[in-house]
VMD Tcl script that builds the backbone (N, CA, C; Angstrom):
set m [mol new atoms 261]
animate dup $m
set s [atomselect $m all]
$s set {name element resname resid chain x y z} {
  {N N MET 1 A 3.141 -17.382 -2.080}
  {CA C MET 1 A 3.554 -16.053 -2.464}
  {C C MET 1 A 2.289 -15.343 -3.023}
  {N N ASN 2 A 2.143 -14.104 -2.630}
  {CA C ASN 2 A 1.033 -13.292 -3.085}
  {C C ASN 2 A 1.391 -12.587 -4.363}
  {N N SER 3 A 0.392 -12.268 -5.130}
  {CA C SER 3 A 0.590 -11.501 -6.347}
  {C C SER 3 A 0.030 -10.103 -6.143}
  {N N ILE 4 A 0.619 -9.114 -6.790}
  {CA C ILE 4 A 0.250 -7.687 -6.653}
  {C C ILE 4 A -0.281 -7.172 -7.971}
  {N N VAL 5 A -1.413 -6.494 -7.898}
  {CA C VAL 5 A -2.011 -5.804 -9.036}
  {C C VAL 5 A -2.043 -4.338 -8.736}
  {N N PHE 6 A -1.695 -3.478 -9.696}
  {CA C PHE 6 A -1.623 -2.073 -9.503}
  {C C PHE 6 A -2.832 -1.395 -10.215}
  {N N SER 7 A -3.570 -0.605 -9.433}
  {CA C SER 7 A -4.629 0.208 -10.057}
  {C C SER 7 A -3.999 1.383 -10.803}
  {N N ASP 8 A -4.754 1.956 -11.743}
  {CA C ASP 8 A -4.259 3.121 -12.463}
  {C C ASP 8 A -4.069 4.247 -11.470}
  {N N ASN 9 A -4.970 4.352 -10.512}
  {CA C ASN 9 A -4.891 5.406 -9.519}
  {C C ASN 9 A -3.635 5.310 -8.673}
  {N N PHE 10 A -3.250 4.076 -8.342}
  {CA C PHE 10 A -2.024 3.839 -7.583}
  {C C PHE 10 A -0.790 4.279 -8.426}
  {N N LEU 11 A -0.742 3.829 -9.645}
  {CA C LEU 11 A 0.422 4.196 -10.492}
  {C C LEU 11 A 0.526 5.683 -10.679}
  {N N SER 12 A -0.567 6.413 -10.894}
  {CA C SER 12 A -0.487 7.855 -11.062}
  {C C SER 12 A -0.099 8.522 -9.723}
  {N N SER 13 A -0.579 7.986 -8.581}
  {CA C SER 13 A -0.233 8.619 -7.360}
  {C C SER 13 A 1.272 8.453 -6.998}
  {N N VAL 14 A 1.888 7.286 -7.370}
  {CA C VAL 14 A 3.291 7.090 -7.152}
  {C C VAL 14 A 4.108 8.005 -8.005}
  {N N LYS 15 A 3.682 8.271 -9.211}
  {CA C LYS 15 A 4.398 9.208 -10.110}
  {C C LYS 15 A 4.479 10.578 -9.502}
  {N N LYS 16 A 3.565 11.009 -8.728}
  {CA C LYS 16 A 3.492 12.311 -8.118}
  {C C LYS 16 A 4.429 12.435 -6.887}
  {N N LEU 17 A 4.819 11.310 -6.342}
  {CA C LEU 17 A 5.621 11.312 -5.114}
  {C C LEU 17 A 7.105 11.569 -5.411}
  {N N ASP 18 A 7.806 11.986 -4.337}
  {CA C ASP 18 A 9.260 12.169 -4.426}
  {C C ASP 18 A 9.867 10.829 -4.813}
  {N N ARG 19 A 10.912 10.886 -5.589}
  {CA C ARG 19 A 11.571 9.673 -6.111}
  {C C ARG 19 A 12.002 8.790 -4.972}
  {N N LYS 20 A 12.520 9.327 -3.873}
  {CA C LYS 20 A 12.987 8.477 -2.765}
  {C C LYS 20 A 11.862 7.681 -2.189}
  {N N ILE 21 A 10.643 8.244 -2.070}
  {CA C ILE 21 A 9.521 7.574 -1.558}
  {C C ILE 21 A 9.068 6.463 -2.527}
  {N N ALA 22 A 9.058 6.793 -3.793}
  {CA C ALA 22 A 8.690 5.825 -4.831}
  {C C ALA 22 A 9.617 4.580 -4.820}
  {N N VAL 23 A 10.860 4.826 -4.597}
  {CA C VAL 23 A 11.892 3.722 -4.501}
  {C C VAL 23 A 11.559 2.860 -3.260}
  {N N LYS 24 A 11.239 3.526 -2.149}
  {CA C LYS 24 A 10.892 2.754 -0.932}
  {C C LYS 24 A 9.624 1.931 -1.135}
  {N N ILE 25 A 8.659 2.464 -1.850}
  {CA C ILE 25 A 7.467 1.691 -2.176}
  {C C ILE 25 A 7.805 0.467 -3.003}
  {N N ASN 26 A 8.628 0.669 -3.990}
  {CA C ASN 26 A 9.058 -0.417 -4.874}
  {C C ASN 26 A 9.818 -1.495 -4.089}
  {N N ASN 27 A 10.619 -1.104 -3.104}
  {CA C ASN 27 A 11.411 -1.997 -2.318}
  {C C ASN 27 A 10.519 -2.818 -1.352}
  {N N SER 28 A 9.342 -2.307 -1.049}
  {CA C SER 28 A 8.423 -3.003 -0.140}
  {C C SER 28 A 7.665 -4.130 -0.793}
  {N N PHE 29 A 7.660 -4.212 -2.136}
  {CA C PHE 29 A 6.887 -5.202 -2.863}
  {C C PHE 29 A 7.269 -6.626 -2.558}
  {N N LYS 30 A 8.576 -6.902 -2.436}
  {CA C LYS 30 A 8.989 -8.302 -2.109}
  {C C LYS 30 A 8.450 -8.749 -0.750}
  {N N LEU 31 A 8.611 -7.870 0.171}
  {CA C LEU 31 A 8.094 -8.149 1.506}
  {C C LEU 31 A 6.569 -8.323 1.511}
  {N N LEU 32 A 5.897 -7.457 0.786}
  {CA C LEU 32 A 4.429 -7.534 0.663}
  {C C LEU 32 A 3.992 -8.873 0.000}
  {N N GLN 33 A 4.725 -9.279 -0.991}
  {CA C GLN 33 A 4.411 -10.503 -1.709}
  {C C GLN 33 A 4.578 -11.729 -0.780}
  {N N SER 34 A 5.619 -11.728 0.065}
  {CA C SER 34 A 5.867 -12.883 0.903}
  {C C SER 34 A 4.911 -12.886 2.093}
  {N N ASP 35 A 4.540 -11.727 2.675}
  {CA C ASP 35 A 3.691 -11.667 3.809}
  {C C ASP 35 A 3.117 -10.267 3.974}
  {N N ALA 36 A 1.866 -10.040 3.603}
  {CA C ALA 36 A 1.244 -8.730 3.640}
  {C C ALA 36 A 1.199 -8.159 5.034}
  {N N PHE 37 A 1.297 -9.017 6.051}
  {CA C PHE 37 A 1.194 -8.540 7.399}
  {C C PHE 37 A 2.518 -8.712 8.173}
  {N N ASP 38 A 3.637 -8.711 7.412}
  {CA C ASP 38 A 4.931 -8.747 8.065}
  {C C ASP 38 A 5.032 -7.526 8.988}
  {N N SER 39 A 5.576 -7.625 10.159}
  {CA C SER 39 A 5.632 -6.533 11.109}
  {C C SER 39 A 6.400 -5.316 10.625}
  {N N ARG 40 A 7.302 -5.512 9.690}
  {CA C ARG 40 A 8.085 -4.395 9.151}
  {C C ARG 40 A 7.224 -3.442 8.298}
  {N N LEU 41 A 6.140 -3.969 7.806}
  {CA C LEU 41 A 5.214 -3.141 6.984}
  {C C LEU 41 A 4.265 -2.339 7.806}
  {N N HIS 42 A 4.022 -2.764 9.004}
  {CA C HIS 42 A 3.007 -2.117 9.914}
  {C C HIS 42 A 1.673 -2.037 9.189}
  {N N ALA 43 A 1.294 -3.127 8.529}
  {CA C ALA 43 A -0.019 -3.219 7.844}
  {C C ALA 43 A -1.142 -3.325 8.885}
  {N N LYS 44 A -2.237 -2.709 8.511}
  {CA C LYS 44 A -3.442 -2.761 9.436}
  {C C LYS 44 A -4.667 -2.661 8.608}
  {N N PRO 45 A -5.780 -3.252 9.119}
  {CA C PRO 45 A -7.059 -3.057 8.442}
  {C C PRO 45 A -7.579 -1.711 8.789}
  {N N LEU 46 A -8.277 -1.092 7.854}
  {CA C LEU 46 A -8.870 0.232 8.076}
  {C C LEU 46 A -10.291 0.093 8.585}
  {N N ARG 47 A -10.781 1.162 9.192}
  {CA C ARG 47 A -12.130 1.127 9.808}
  {C C ARG 47 A -13.033 2.151 9.179}
  {N N GLY 48 A -14.226 2.152 9.629}
  {CA C GLY 48 A -15.242 3.094 9.224}
  {C C GLY 48 A -15.576 2.953 7.789}
  {N N MET 49 A -15.611 4.089 7.065}
  {CA C MET 49 A -15.973 4.059 5.619}
  {C C MET 49 A -14.926 3.311 4.825}
  {N N LEU 50 A -13.749 3.068 5.340}
  {CA C LEU 50 A -12.686 2.358 4.577}
  {C C LEU 50 A -12.578 0.896 5.001}
  {N N LYS 51 A -13.593 0.407 5.635}
  {CA C LYS 51 A -13.633 -1.030 6.060}
  {C C LYS 51 A -13.477 -1.896 4.846}
  {N N GLY 52 A -12.663 -2.946 4.961}
  {CA C GLY 52 A -12.407 -3.837 3.835}
  {C C GLY 52 A -11.109 -3.520 3.129}
  {N N LEU 53 A -10.513 -2.291 3.479}
  {CA C LEU 53 A -9.230 -1.952 2.919}
  {C C LEU 53 A -8.174 -2.054 3.981}
  {N N TYR 54 A -6.930 -2.037 3.524}
  {CA C TYR 54 A -5.776 -2.158 4.482}
  {C C TYR 54 A -4.772 -1.095 4.055}
  {N N SER 55 A -3.860 -0.791 4.963}
  {CA C SER 55 A -2.777 0.146 4.623}
  {C C SER 55 A -1.496 -0.404 5.232}
  {N N PHE 56 A -0.372 -0.006 4.561}
  {CA C PHE 56 A 0.951 -0.292 5.136}
  {C C PHE 56 A 1.801 0.961 5.084}
  {N N ARG 57 A 2.781 1.046 5.958}
  {CA C ARG 57 A 3.670 2.218 6.003}
  {C C ARG 57 A 4.804 2.125 5.007}
  {N N VAL 58 A 5.112 3.328 4.489}
  {CA C VAL 58 A 6.331 3.486 3.702}
  {C C VAL 58 A 7.069 4.635 4.366}
  {N N GLY 59 A 8.146 4.303 5.011}
  {CA C GLY 59 A 8.833 5.333 5.805}
  {C C GLY 59 A 7.911 5.679 6.957}
  {N N ARG 60 A 8.053 6.846 7.486}
  {CA C ARG 60 A 7.263 7.316 8.597}
  {C C ARG 60 A 5.989 7.957 8.207}
  {N N ASP 61 A 6.006 8.636 7.103}
  {CA C ASP 61 A 4.866 9.530 6.757}
  {C C ASP 61 A 4.023 9.111 5.572}
  {N N TYR 62 A 4.352 8.067 4.865}
  {CA C TYR 62 A 3.565 7.693 3.698}
  {C C TYR 62 A 2.842 6.329 3.902}
  {N N ARG 63 A 1.732 6.133 3.244}
  {CA C ARG 63 A 0.951 4.976 3.380}
  {C C ARG 63 A 0.532 4.499 1.951}
  {N N VAL 64 A 0.364 3.190 1.876}
  {CA C VAL 64 A -0.192 2.571 0.693}
  {C C VAL 64 A -1.471 1.896 1.101}
  {N N VAL 65 A -2.516 2.154 0.394}
  {CA C VAL 65 A -3.838 1.525 0.648}
  {C C VAL 65 A -4.023 0.406 -0.341}
  {N N PHE 66 A -4.463 -0.767 0.175}
  {CA C PHE 66 A -4.681 -1.937 -0.719}
  {C C PHE 66 A -5.840 -2.738 -0.199}
  {N N ARG 67 A -6.274 -3.654 -1.051}
  {CA C ARG 67 A -7.315 -4.619 -0.638}
  {C C ARG 67 A -7.011 -5.964 -1.319}
  {N N PHE 68 A -7.594 -6.983 -0.766}
  {CA C PHE 68 A -7.401 -8.320 -1.256}
  {C C PHE 68 A -8.487 -8.599 -2.302}
  {N N LEU 69 A -8.056 -9.064 -3.499}
  {CA C LEU 69 A -9.024 -9.469 -4.501}
  {C C LEU 69 A -9.465 -10.866 -4.265}
  {N N ASP 70 A -8.547 -11.692 -3.767}
  {CA C ASP 70 A -8.790 -13.061 -3.323}
  {C C ASP 70 A -7.712 -13.445 -2.283}
  {N N ASP 71 A -7.578 -14.683 -1.951}
  {CA C ASP 71 A -6.657 -15.075 -0.927}
  {C C ASP 71 A -5.203 -14.773 -1.218}
  {N N THR 72 A -4.829 -14.674 -2.514}
  {CA C THR 72 A -3.428 -14.541 -2.860}
  {C C THR 72 A -3.143 -13.312 -3.744}
  {N N THR 73 A -4.120 -12.506 -4.014}
  {CA C THR 73 A -3.944 -11.330 -4.917}
  {C C THR 73 A -4.368 -10.027 -4.192}
  {N N MET 74 A -3.462 -9.072 -4.226}
  {CA C MET 74 A -3.664 -7.743 -3.589}
  {C C MET 74 A -3.717 -6.684 -4.685}
  {N N LEU 75 A -4.659 -5.809 -4.541}
  {CA C LEU 75 A -4.776 -4.628 -5.441}
  {C C LEU 75 A -4.302 -3.388 -4.660}
  {N N LEU 76 A -3.227 -2.776 -5.151}
  {CA C LEU 76 A -2.732 -1.544 -4.539}
  {C C LEU 76 A -3.553 -0.417 -5.147}
  {N N ILE 77 A -4.152 0.412 -4.265}
  {CA C ILE 77 A -5.116 1.409 -4.675}
  {C C ILE 77 A -4.566 2.835 -4.719}
  {N N LEU 78 A -3.735 3.199 -3.714}
  {CA C LEU 78 A -3.311 4.554 -3.580}
  {C C LEU 78 A -2.027 4.646 -2.686}
  {N N ALA 79 A -1.131 5.538 -3.060}
  {CA C ALA 79 A -0.008 5.915 -2.221}
  {C C ALA 79 A -0.001 7.358 -2.013}
  {N N GLU 80 A 0.061 7.757 -0.702}
  {CA C GLU 80 A -0.028 9.171 -0.415}
  {C C GLU 80 A 0.523 9.493 0.966}
  {N N HIS 81 A 0.746 10.746 1.271}
  {CA C HIS 81 A 1.164 11.149 2.607}
  {C C HIS 81 A 0.016 10.815 3.549}
  {N N ARG 82 A 0.404 10.450 4.797}
  {CA C ARG 82 A -0.595 9.988 5.751}
  {C C ARG 82 A -1.616 11.059 6.124}
  {N N SER 83 A -1.258 12.330 5.961}
  {CA C SER 83 A -2.229 13.387 6.294}
  {C C SER 83 A -3.357 13.453 5.237}
  {N N LYS 84 A -3.170 12.885 4.043}
  {CA C LYS 84 A -4.121 12.999 2.970}
  {C C LYS 84 A -4.781 11.662 2.660}
  {N N ILE 85 A -4.204 10.598 2.988}
  {CA C ILE 85 A -4.621 9.298 2.502}
  {C C ILE 85 A -5.960 8.810 3.030}
  {N N TYR 86 A -6.310 9.175 4.221}
  {CA C TYR 86 A -7.550 8.676 4.812}
  {C C TYR 86 A -8.749 9.588 4.583}
  {N N LYS 87 A -8.606 10.635 3.773}
  {CA C LYS 87 A -9.670 11.583 3.586}
  {C C LYS 87 A -10.526 11.139 2.405}
}
mol reanalyze $m
mol bondsrecalc $m
mol representation Tube
mol addrep $m
């Protein structure tokens, strides 16, 4: 089982989101802990300047960016609408 660490930036970004999206993010944690690359998360490695980071979907339009601190610990960095997250 993986452990999840939340950055201050992630926590403040979630507070700015609609409550329904924040609940969906919270509901994804159990799945993320058991398998970060479960197909239901649609997790993928990022490229270019974001190499070394990963993202997973929350609903259709929101993404959470994260990275691995070690083999079993993930740092959640940011949650945002997909149009803004990769900028």
